[in-house]
DOTOR-76210 format. One record per residue: z, x, y of N, C-alpha, C, O in turn. Coordinates in steps of 0.05 Angstrom, whole numbers, plus 5000, padded with zeros to 4 digits. Layout:
BEGIN
ZXYZXYZXYZXY/...
This chain:
BEGIN
178345555848175445575860174745355855174845295831/174145215869172745015863169645025863168245075883/168544915828166744985816165444655817167144475814/163444595819162344345809161744465776161844675764/161044185770160144225736158344425738159044655743/155144345734154244625745154444875737154044985716/155744975769156045125771158145255744158345475732/158945105744161545215713159745345693159745585687/158045115681156445155665154845445673156145635664/152845515684151545745697153345925691152646115679/156745915700158946205695158546215672158146435661/158545925656159746165624156846185610157246255587/154146155614152746145606150746385607148846425592/151846605634151946805643153547085649153047315656/156646885641158047135631157547295615155947235597/158547475615159047685581160447555567159647595544/161947435568163647225552162646975544161846805559/162846955520161046565510162946525501164446655487/162946275512164146015494163145945463160745935456/165245905447166145805416164445575417164945395433/162245575402160545365380161145325364162945465356/160245095347160045035322157145005315156545075292/155644935330151944865328151045125349149245095365/152245365347150445475360148945615338150645675321/146445705330144545765315145145975303145746045281/144746165342143446425343146446565326145846685306/148946555332152046645340151646755315151546645293/151247115325152947275299155147215282155847405268/156147035280158646995272157246975239157347135220/155846655243154646505240153246665211153146565189/152246925218149147035214151247295192150147395173/154247355200155047505189156547385164157147545146/157247105161158347115143156146915124157046805104/153546885131150646785115151147055108153047045092/150447335112149847635105152447675085151747815065/155147605084155747575064156147415049157347535031/156147225043155547105033153047125011152747024989/150847315030148747345007148947624998146947704985/151547885003153648024995153547964960152148004940/155647854965156647574951156147584920157247664900/152947414931150747304915149747604899148547564878/150047834905149848114885151648114854151248234833/153647954861155448004839153947894816154747944794/151447734822149647564796147847784782146147714765/147947994786146448184775148548404768147748564751/149948424773152048604754154748564739156048714725/155248244750156548184735157547854713157647634725/157947854688157747704669159347504672159947404650/160847354699163047194702162346984692159946944695/163646824681163646444689162546334708162946084710/160946454726161146324751158446364762157946354786/156446404737154046504735152046294745150146314761/153246034730152145774743152545644762151345434759/153945654784153945654801152545794832152046034836/152345614849149145594864149945614883150545424897/150145864890151245974928149145814955146845794961/150145784957149845584990149845755019151545935020/148545735038149245955060151145665082150945435074/152545695102153845575111152145245129152845035139/149845375125147245175130147044915113146044705120/148344985083147644845074145344875066143944675068/144245125056142145145046142645405020144645545022/140645434997142045574972140945754985139045745001/142846024973141646244989140146294959140446234935/137446524986136046654967132846454958130746494945/134146234974132345944974129246064995129946235012/126646004995124945985017125746005042125646205056/126545735051127345705073130245865087130545855112/132045985071133946105079132546365087133246505106/130246415070129746735070127046795095126047015097/126046545114125446585128127846665142128546885150/129746275146131046485180133246685175135146715191/132846865147134247025149132247265164133747415177/130347325165128447475176128247535198128147745211/128047135203126347145227129747185253129847285275/132047065238133347185264134347505270133247705260/136247515289136047835298138947945281141147895291/138848125251140248125242141948435256141148625269/144448335245146248585261147548835235147148775212/148549015238149649075213153048945207154448775217/152949125186156048985188158149115193160449045187/157449355208159549505229160349445239162749475241/157849195263158849045285160348875284162448815295/157648725251159548495246161848475242162548245248/164448685229166848755240168748725258171048645260/166948795269167748935302168348625327169748545346/165448525303167048235324168648025317169647865333/169048055280170447775264173647975282175347815290/174048195285176948255288176548235327178548315339/174348145343175148075363175347745358177447665369/174147585349174647465345176847225334177346985337/177647435322181247365305182347455333183947295343/181947675347184247645369182747385406183447365429/180547275391180547045414178947235431178447125452/178047505429175347575446173047545447172047585424/171347495464168247475450167047505459165147355465/167847795469165448005482163248025473163448085449/159947995483159248035477158548345464158048525479/158348385437156648595434153948615426152748455411/152648905443149848965437147948905410148548915386/145448855424144748795392143349085387142049215403/144149155356142149305357139649435345138449315327/138949645353135149685344133849655309131949565295/135949765308134749795275134549535267136449385273/131549405249130749355231131549245205130249095191/133649345201134549285168137149095163139349115172/136248935150138848885146140248705109138948725089/142548585109143248525080141448305069140948275046/140648175088138447945070136148145068134748105048/135248365087132648475071133948575060135248365059/135248725047135348895022137348674999138248754978/137448475005137448254982135548204978135348044959/132748294989130848224982129348384968127748324951/129748554974128848804960127049004980126749244973/126148944998125149005019125449065044124848865057/126549325064126949255096124549245111124649195135/121849295094120049315115117449315096117249395072/116749275102113249305078112749545063113249755075/112049555044112249745029114150025020113450235009/117349925032118750115034121749955033122649775047/122850135009126549975001127850175007127450415011/130649925007132650075019134950005013135549765013/137050245005140350174995141249955002140049775014/143449954996146049724999147250025024147649945047/147550265020149450445053147650345062147950125072/145150465061143050385097143350185105144250165128/143049975091143149735105145749655110145649425120/147849725109150549705124150549875151151349825174/148950125139149450255168148350165190147149955190/148650355219147150275233145050435248143650325265/144750675240142650805236140550715213140950575193/137850845224135050815201135950875181137951015182/135150815158135750915139133751155130131351165135/135451375115135151555105133751615075132451405071/133351735057132551845041133852115031133052325041/135652095013136552265002136452394978136952224961/136052644966134252674939137252834930137852964950/139252874910140053084902137553284891135253234883/139353564896137653814896139054004878140854144887/138254004851138654184831139754434840138554564858/142754564827144054874845142055014833142254924810/139655234833138955384829139155634840138655644864/139455754834138756204852135456204868133156224861/136556164885133756184902131856404886129456404892/132856624864130756924854128556744845126156804848/129656474830129456314802126656144818124856094802/126256084835124855974846122455924839121455694837/120956184836118856414837117756374807115256384804/119456314786119456264763117455974761115356014748/117455824767116655594770114055534782113055304781/112755764797111355844830108655924812106355864814/109756034800107056124773104856354797102456374800/107556504812106556674828106257024808104457184810/107357034801108657204785105657574773105357574749/104857704780105057904769105158004736107258024723/102858054727102658114700105158384694106658324676/105758644706106958694704111058524718113058664715/111358304727113658164736113958004712116357994706/112357884697112557704681113957864662116257924655/110857934654112758264631115758314632117258234614/116858474656118658504666121758294651123658314635/120258064674121857904656122057774641124057624643/120657744624120457644602123057814579124757724563/122358074586123558324567126958254577128758334563/127358114602129858004609130457754596132857724592/128857554588129657384567130157114593131856944588/128957104614128457004624125856774624124156874609/125056574634122456444628120856394644120856244664/118956574631116356504658113556364642112756464621/112356154652109556104653106956364647105956514664/106556364622103756444616100856334628098956484633/100856074631099155874635096755974647094455994640/099156074683097056264696095756404686093756424700/095556574663093956774661090056614651088456654633/090056464671086756384639083456614644081256554635/083756774655081456944649082157174626084157274616/080257204625081157474605081557694609082857824592/080457814634082158084640085158014647087058174649/085257744649089257794674089957774633091057974624/089457524608090657574597091257924574093057994559/088858024584089158314571090458464584091258634569/091258504605092658674627094958584626096858724633/095458314616098458234610100058364581102458404575/097558424568097958414531099058754539101358824536/096958914551097959184557100459174578101959364580/100559054586103359114600105359064586107459164591/105158884565107758834546108159074517109759124499/105659154526104959324490106359644515108359774507/105059704539107159854550111259824557112860004562/111559564554113859604546115759654530118259674534/113859704505115459784483116959634467118659694450/115759334479118759144469117559004448115758904460/117258924422116958784410115958554401114058494388/118658374415119258174427117058104448115457914444/116958234466115258084483112458134481110957984494/111258374463109258334447108758024426107057854426/109558044420109257824403110157474427109157244428/111757584438111057334449108557284466107757054472/107257514474104657484497102757394471101657174472/102457584447099857624430100057234417097957114411/103857034415102956874404101956544427101556314420/101656694458100256584475096656634476095056464483/096156964465092556954465092956784437091356604432/094756834421092356694385092856334404091156164398/093656314412093455964420090355924441088655764436/090456114464088656064482085456234480083356184490/086256384465082856474457082056464424083456444404/078956504428077456414394078656654387079656844400/078356614357079556814335077957094333078857314324/074357014346072657224345073057494362072457734357/074657364391075157454415077157604415077557824424/078757444400081757664395082357744381084657834383/080957784355080658014340078658294341078558484325/076958224367076058374376076858544405075658734414/079058394414079958654425082558774417083558954430/084258644387086658704382085158984369086259204369/082458934357081259234339081259464352080659684341/082059434384081959704391084159764406084359944422/086359564399089059534403090959584383092159394373/091459794375092559814343095659664342096559474329/096359794357100059664365099959444370102059314369/097259274380099259074380097058834360097158584357/095259074349094958994314096058864304096058624299/097959174295100659144271102258904285103758794269/102258804314104458714314103758464303105258364286/101358324311100558114299100757984272101357754265/099758304252100058184224102558144224103357944211/103858274235106358234217107557974223109257874208/106757844245107257614261106957364229108557254213/104657384232102257274213103957284182104357084167/104557524178107057574142108857364150109357174135/109757384174112657314180111956904175113056764158/110456824190109956664189109056454170109356204172/108156594154105756504128103356464129101756404112/103156504160099156384168097756554149097256784157/096656494114094756664102092156614116090456774123/092156374119088656394134087356484149084956534150/089756514170088656684194088957034189087557184203/090857144169090657364159089057484141088657724137/087557204124085357384104082057344131079957474127/082457174150080257194174080457424179078457564173/082757564189083857824204082857994185081358154196/082958034163082058294150080058254149078558434154/079258074144075458034139073558184152071758344148/075558014181073258154203074458544204072758714206/076158584202076458894211075959084172076859284162/073458794163074159024134076359174117075759344101/078659094122080259134095080659034074082558904066/079059084067078358994024081158984013081958803998/082759184022085159193982087359064006089759053997/086958964036089658914051087958624043088558524022/086458534056085058184058085358114011086757924002/084458233999085858143969088658063962089357843953/090658303967092858303961093957913991095657743985/092757924011092557674018092857494009095057384009/090857413998089757233989090157153963089456923956/091557403942094457403925096857303928098257243909/097457283951099957143961100356973957102456893946/097356763969097656433967099256303948100556103950/098556513923100256423901102356213908102255973902/104656363925105956343922106855953937108955833932/104655863954104455653959104055453947104155233958/103355503911101355303893104455243884105855443887/106054983872107454983864106454863832107554933812/104954753832103454663800103054993784102155213790/104454883762103955153748101255093734100455313726/099754913728097355083713094755023742092454973734/095055023766093855013791093855383797091955543796/097355443803097255693803095955943772095556183773/095855773753095856073731092356043738091056223727/090055793756087655823754086855993770084856143765/088255993793088756143818088356463805086756643801/090656393803090956703789090256873770090857103769/088556733752085656873744082756903761080657033758/083556743778080956783807081457083820080057283824/083957033825084757373830084557643812085257863821/083757613793083757833772080457933775080258173778/078957843776075557853793076558063819076658303811/077158043842078458113864079558533870081558663864/077058583886076358803880080259043880080659253893/081758933866084259073864082959353859080659403851/085959613869086559823865087459743821088359563806/086759923820087560043787090359903776090459753757/092759973792094759883789096759593787098859533774/093959423816095159333827093259063800094158863790/091159173798089658943777089558943758087958823743/092159143749093759153723095658933728096158753711/097158943757100258683762099058473754099858353734/096858393766096158083763095558003737096257813723/093558243731093758153694095958123684096058033662/097058143690100758153675101857893689103757773680/100357833712102657653725101157313710102457103707/098557363703097157173698098357123669099656913669/098357283639098957243625101957213621102957113601/103857333647105557163639106856823643108956713637/105256773652104956623671103356333644104056093641/101656453633100556273606102756293587103356103573/103456433586105056423569108756233572110256123556/108856263594110956133604109755833602111155643606/108555823598108155443602106855403569105855213557/107255623564107255473530109755433515110155273497/110955573525114655623516115455443529116055263513/115855363556115555063571115854843547117754743535/113154813546111554613549113954593512115954453510/112754763492114154693467117154693472118254483466/118654873483121754813487122954523496125054403494/121254503503122354213521121954053508123253843511/119454063483119253813464121853833444123453653439/121954113434124954163427126954063434128253923418/127254073444129853993465129653663464131753563459/128053513466128553193459127453073444127152833444/126353283423128153163393131053313383132153323361/131453373401134453453388135053603370137353673366/132753673354132153713317134053983326136453973322/133154143334133754443332136954493345137554403367/138954663329141054623341141554903361143654943374/140155013361141555203388140955013416142754973432/138454913419138354743433140254553436140454463459/141854463417143554313408146354373434147454273453/146254563417149854693428149054883460151054963472/146854943471146755093487144354993509142955183518/143654693519142554603531140354813562141254893583/138054833554137354873586139154873610141054733617/138654973615140155003646137555013675137754923698/135855123662133855093679130255183663130055263640/127855123684125355103672125055513663126755673671/123355563651122655813648120355843660118656013657/120355683673116355743699117155953710119356063706/114956073730114356253741117056483750117356593771/118856503723121156623725119856983719117557023712/122157213724121357403715119857583696118957443678/119557733694119157893657122257893649123257773630/123358023663126458163641127557913636128957903616/127157633654129357373650127757193635128856973631/125057213624123557083605124557203573125057053554/124857503571125257603545127557643543128557733522/130057563578132657473561131857193561133257073577/130557073552130756753553130356743514132156673499/127456833507126856973490128057043468127656943445/130257283477132557223459134857173467136557343467/135056993472137856733468136656583456137656563434/134156403460134056163446130456273410129356193389/130556443425128456523404129156773388127356813371/131056953389130657103377128857243342127557443337/129757033328129357013297126456983298125256983277/124756943324121856863310120157103311120357273329/118457113292116657203282115157343306115157293330/113857523294112157723317110957633332110957653356/108657433308106157233313107157033347106157063369/108456903341109556753359109756843391110857043398/108556663409108856773444111856793447112756973462/113756623432116656743448118156923429120556973434/117157003411117657213402119057393426117757343446/121157563432122057823445119857983428118258103443/119658003413118458283396115458353417114658543431/114158053407111157993422111758043452110358203464/114057913464113558103498113458383503112158513519/115258453483116258763482113258863488112259003505/112658753472109959003459106958863470104758983469/107358633478105258463501104758643527102658763533/106958623539108158723575109459093566110659193584/109259233547110059463547112659553556113259753568/114359333546117459313551117359523549115559603534/119459783562120660013559123359923530124659723528/123460123515126560093492129560033510131459873508/128960253527132060113526132759913552134959823559/129959863563129859583577130559373555132559233559/129259353533128659133513132659243495133459023487/133359313493135859313478137459233493139159093483/137859303529139859213537139258953547141358833553/137858873548137358483556137658393531138558173530/137158503509136958373481140458353472141858203458/140858583487144658613483146358483496148658433489/145158433516147158173543146457823534148057643540/143857753519143257543501144557453477145657243470/144057733465146457543452149557543437150657453416/150457703462152957763469154257553481156657523482/151557333497153157093506153256973489155056813493/152156953467151456593452154156783419154756683397/155057043432156957153411156457173385158257123369/153757243376151257323359152657663354151257853361/155257703341156557943335154858103321154758343325/152957923299151658073279149358213287148558423277/148058073310145658223324147158503338146458743336/149258383350149458613376149258853355147359003356/151258873335151559103308149459253305149259503306/147659063302144059153290143659293314142959523311/143959213339142259403362143459483358143159543334/146859613370147859863374147360013344146960263344/147259893321147460143298144960283305144660523306/142760063311140060153304140260433332139160653326/141160423352140760613376142960823373142861003390/145560863350146961043344146661203331147661423330/143961013309143361133288141461293304142561513303/139461313316138361433320138961773327138061993317/141161683353143161913359143062093341141962313340/144661923320146862183300144562273283144862503274/141762143275139662153254138362473268137662663255/138262433299136862653309139662933314139563133328/141762863298143863133302144063243281145663423278/142563153259142563333228140463573224138163553216/141463743230139364053226137363953207135263823212/138764073173136663973152134563853155134963623147/131963893163128763713168129263423144129863183150/128663533116129063333097130763163105130362963119/132863243096135963003098133962903129132162753123/134162963156133562783177130862643167131562443156/128362653167126562553158127462243136126562023142/129262303113130162113086131862003110130761793118/134562083128134761833141133061733150132361543135/132061763165130761593196128761413177128161183184/127761523154126761313136127361063123126260843122/129361163115131360973111132160673128131760433128/133660883145134960683171132860583195133660433212/130260663194127660643208128860643234129460463250/129160963235129161063265126761093262126361263245/123760963276121361113272121461353304119361473306/122861393318121961533331123461773324122561953338/125161833310126562053293123362073276122462303274/122161913267120861983244118662033251117662143231/116762013272115562123287114962323292113162463283/116962353315117462583336118462933316117963163325/119962853289120363023268117263193258116363433257/116362913251113663023237111463123257109563263250/111963063277110163233304110263493303108463663301/113263523305114463793315113563973292112864203293/113963743266112964013256110064093237109764243217/108063883254105863833247104763843225103664013212/105363533222104363483192102963333196104363123197/100063263202099063053200099462793179100562573181/097862973150098862733124101262523133101262283141/103862793126106062603128106062393149107462203145/105162403162104462263200103562023185104961823181/100062063175099061853167100661693152100961453157/101761803134102861633116103761413123102861193115/106861463146108361393150107161093171108060873173/105361203182103760963205103060683181103660443183/102160753169102260473153104360333138104260153121/107060533153109160333141110160213169111860033168/108760313198110460223224109559863225107859813209/110259653239108359423241106159603258106159813271/103259303248101059363260100859183293101358953299/099359493316100559353338101959413347101559363370/104859553344107359693345106059893368103860003372/109159903384108860073403109060363379107260533375/111460333369110360663345107360673331106160883328/106460433325103160513319101160743346099560923345/102760583369100860683386101860983387100161143380/103261023391105261273392103661463370102561693370/103861343359102561513323099761623336098961853338/098661413341094561433353095561693365095161883351/096161723377096261863403097362023399096262183414/099262143386100362353380097162493358095562673364/097062363338094362453320091762453340090162643335/091262313357088362433383088762633391086662753398/092362833395091263043415090063193403089563243379/089263283431087863603413090063903426089464133425/091663823432093764063450095264073415096664273414/095363923390096163973370095364113346093763973334/095664313334094564453316096264403288098164533281/095064203276095564083252095964283224093864403221/097764363205096464493189096764353164097564473144/096064123164094064043141092463833146090763763129/
């Protein structure tokens, strides 16, 4: 078919086939290659290769990422990567079928710049797809039944039941006092101490002390749980305030006394215990507080003196057997053992004398003998052990003597004081008992025993 040159150009320009030209700026293959170059430039963000210093340019010779390149990229018609690959395939097979333009406004160049349209960001996968971008958010797999735990729509009874099962439930939605008290009532009705304590911790944090104490005063079960909880965590201040509000004097002073456990300095602890002596304790507790104060006072004196002797290095017992621990804040029996170990032969007038400790704190004879035996045996002081055993055994055997005069003579000779005192009491011999009183140590347990017998109105003395 014969065509003129103008007709032939019109045919090619109007045909669905398009001739290949190198200078066509709108050619989609050029755009594809520019886009490919832009994608390759993404390596600048993730790779630390040696080619970081190379400048990347588009096929038109403009640096990728420059202002002019960005304007052309934004103004041009962008194609999807999928369509680009199809067109490239057609190009290699020498087929120049014109593909339809996509309606999507997303392009690799716009992704490279970080935005697809004003106010929105797009991912690389969405930019390469031929469909509009979609936002996908991963959703954690969680049972549907647990969604309500976080929506705060549980009733007090439901909340308590879930707490009992060990599930997490927020209590913050219960803001009014009525809701909080209803929650506490439900917890108490469940008879679960852990749930009650959990609710009480929430109330303790969200209510004032006055309101909390007032409401718990009429709820004794919850009150006992709170007292136990405060004792466990050692919140003595709040516990004292609670006992003061409830007017529980004895528990108040006992809680105040327990604060000495938090005082580490011995002198400060001693002064604190001194203030506790005047508190309204029961008679038995008052005696205990007094003994505690006296014992700590003695321990401070003994500790200071023994530390000095140990550092001086002039005392044999401390050179051979260095102390492994301080005597401060030790129990009475431990203090007695310490005294029997390091100060067994000291005179009664010293604070560290075992006999002094025995009389001051009224330690029973059996307890004293057992402790002294343990201390002297550890030192291998067998002569002291023999003496302790001899005294104890002699008393047992002298008591078995039937003749009274012989018994008294033996008991007096071997200083079996209890045997002499008991025998004179049984004989109702007041004069002999008074005479023996002058032979025992002043202020000793034996002297106190004799005085108690002499002042008894139940004994009819024969002289």
